[in-house]
N, C-alpha and C positions, 0 to 999 in steps of 0.2 A: 504553412507552418513548418517550422524546423524543430525536431526533437534534439534534445542535448542531455548529457549526463552531468551531474553535479555531485559534489561532496556533501555529505550529511554530518553535521557535527554533534552526533549523538553516539553513545557507546553501542557496541555489538550486543552487549548484555541486555541493554534496554530493548533493542529491536527483537531480540529473541524472546524476551519476557512478553512483550505485546504480542508477538506471533503466537506464543503458547496460549495466551488468553483468547486470541481470536480463534485458534484451532479448537480449543475447548468449547467455545461458544457455538462453532459450527457443528461439532459433534452433538452438543445438547439439543440443538435444533434439528438434527438429522439431515444436514445438507450433504447431498451426494458429492463424491470426489469429481472434480472437474466442472462443477456447476458454477463456480465463480471465476471471473476474469483473471484475478491474481491469486497466487498462493498466499497462505497466512503470512509468510515472511515478507513477501513483496507488498502485501496490503499494509503490514505494519510500517514498512519503510515509507509507503505513500502517505499514510496518515501522519507519521512523524515528520516527514518533509513538509507537509502542508502546515502543520502547527508551527514548525520553526521558521519557515520562509514566507508563508502567506502569499504564495505565488498564485497567479491566475489558475483556476482549477483545470481549465482546458489546456494550458501549457504543461502543467504538472502531469496531467493524464496522458498527454502525448509523449512525455518523457518516459512513461511507464507502459507505453503501448496500448493504452485503453482510450475509448472514445470519450468525448465530453460528458455525454449522458451517463455513461458507466462511472466516470470520475465523480 
């Protein structure tokens, strides 16, 4: 499998907003720092990329450097 980078056609403001929501949820749940494979910002990009492109989850996960099961 070959990983690649792609452009995401959403605004940076949207990614930051979703990232802040994810970070707040992690704080509310008491998730430790470093316990997740992706930072809130990268997790927001991952989710938005999946919603926009509907790529195979394994391919998308590889592009973000995470395993299929984590994706």
